[in-house]
C-alpha positions in Angstrom: 33.3 -180.1 38.7 33.3 -179.1 42.1 33.1 -183.1 42.9 33.5 -185.2 39.7 32.9 -189.0 39.0 35.8 -191.6 38.6 34.8 -191.3 34.9 34.5 -187.8 34.9 38.0 -187.4 36.2 39.0 -190.2 33.7 37.6 -188.2 30.4 39.2 -185.2 31.6 42.8 -186.7 32.3 42.4 -188.4 28.5 41.0 -185.4 27.1 43.3 -182.7 28.4 47.2 -183.6 29.5 47.2 -186.9 28.0 46.0 -186.1 24.7 48.4 -183.3 25.0 51.5 -185.6 25.5 50.2 -188.4 22.9 49.5 -185.9 19.7 52.5 -185.4 17.5 53.4 -181.8 16.8 53.7 -180.3 13.2 57.8 -181.0 13.9 58.4 -184.1 16.3 56.6 -187.5 17.2 54.6 -187.5 20.5 57.0 -188.5 23.1 54.1 -191.1 24.7 51.5 -193.3 23.5 48.4 -194.4 25.3 48.6 -198.2 25.4 45.7 -200.8 24.9 45.3 -201.2 28.6 45.0 -197.6 29.0 48.5 -196.8 30.6 50.7 -194.3 29.2 53.9 -195.9 27.5 57.5 -194.0 26.5 57.9 -194.1 23.0 61.7 -192.7 23.7 64.6 -195.1 23.1 66.5 -195.3 26.2 69.2 -197.7 27.4 68.0 -200.4 30.0 70.5 -198.9 32.5 69.0 -195.8 32.5 65.1 -196.9 32.4 65.0 -196.8 36.5 66.4 -192.9 36.5 64.3 -192.0 33.5 61.0 -193.3 35.7 62.1 -191.9 39.1 63.0 -188.2 37.2 59.1 -188.2 35.1 57.7 -189.4 38.4 59.3 -186.5 40.0 58.3 -183.9 37.4 54.4 -185.1 37.2 54.6 -184.6 41.3 56.2 -181.3 41.0 53.5 -180.1 38.3 50.3 -182.0 40.2 51.3 -180.3 43.4 51.7 -176.7 41.2 48.5 -177.4 40.0 46.9 -178.3 43.6 48.4 -175.4 44.9 47.3 -173.1 42.7 43.5 -174.0 42.6 43.6 -174.2 46.7 44.7 -170.6 46.1 42.2 -169.5 43.8 40.3 -166.3 45.2 36.9 -167.4 46.7 35.5 -164.3 48.2 33.5 -161.1 48.1 34.8 -158.0 45.8 34.3 -154.9 47.5 35.2 -151.3 46.0 35.8 -148.6 48.6 33.7 -145.2 49.1 35.4 -142.4 50.8 33.5 -140.5 53.5 31.3 -138.4 51.2 30.3 -141.8 49.5 31.9 -141.4 46.2 33.4 -144.5 45.4 37.1 -144.7 44.8 39.5 -147.1 42.5 40.8 -149.3 45.1 39.5 -152.7 45.5 40.1 -155.6 47.6 38.5 -159.4 48.3 37.5 -160.6 51.6 38.4 -164.3 51.5 36.3 -166.9 53.2 36.5 -170.6 53.8 33.4 -173.0 54.7 31.4 -169.4 55.3 34.1 -167.7 57.6 35.9 -164.7 56.5 39.2 -165.6 57.0 41.2 -162.5 55.1 41.3 -159.3 53.2 43.3 -159.4 50.1 44.1 -155.7 48.7 44.5 -156.0 45.2 47.7 -154.4 43.6 47.6 -151.0 41.6 49.3 -150.7 38.0 48.6 -148.7 34.8 48.0 -144.9 34.5 44.3 -143.3 34.6 43.1 -143.5 31.1 45.0 -146.7 30.2 43.1 -149.3 29.4 44.8 -151.7 32.0 44.7 -149.2 34.5 43.3 -150.7 38.2 43.3 -149.7 42.0 44.9 -146.2 41.3 43.8 -144.9 44.6 45.2 -148.0 46.1 46.9 -146.1 48.9 43.5 -144.2 49.9 42.0 -147.6 49.5 44.8 -149.1 52.0 44.3 -145.7 54.5 40.2 -146.5 54.4 40.8 -150.5 55.3 42.9 -149.8 58.1 
């Protein structure tokens, strides 16, 4: 959903995060409910003199989570993944991504190394040779 319409966006929010916070868990009632007017309503019992503080803190948490989500979406790598080959054309275990924005290359990101040869989580084992070739 690259450019959702307003109804698609609303449906997404109702299906995912809003449903999650308005549904009871096995051991506890939900903290929020969906009101008749479509607003999310707190089910917590809060002293009147603390309502403004709770609202402020909730808004801060929502802003923080939304910011983290947007940053995560913006940093997803969009680009072409490439493998290295040595001077003899033999592929070495080192991968990098050429990131681009609006069709123009913007960065080259070398993926990290990990694991050991033969292990199922091994990746970029020839990392140093890859960096040398990239440079």
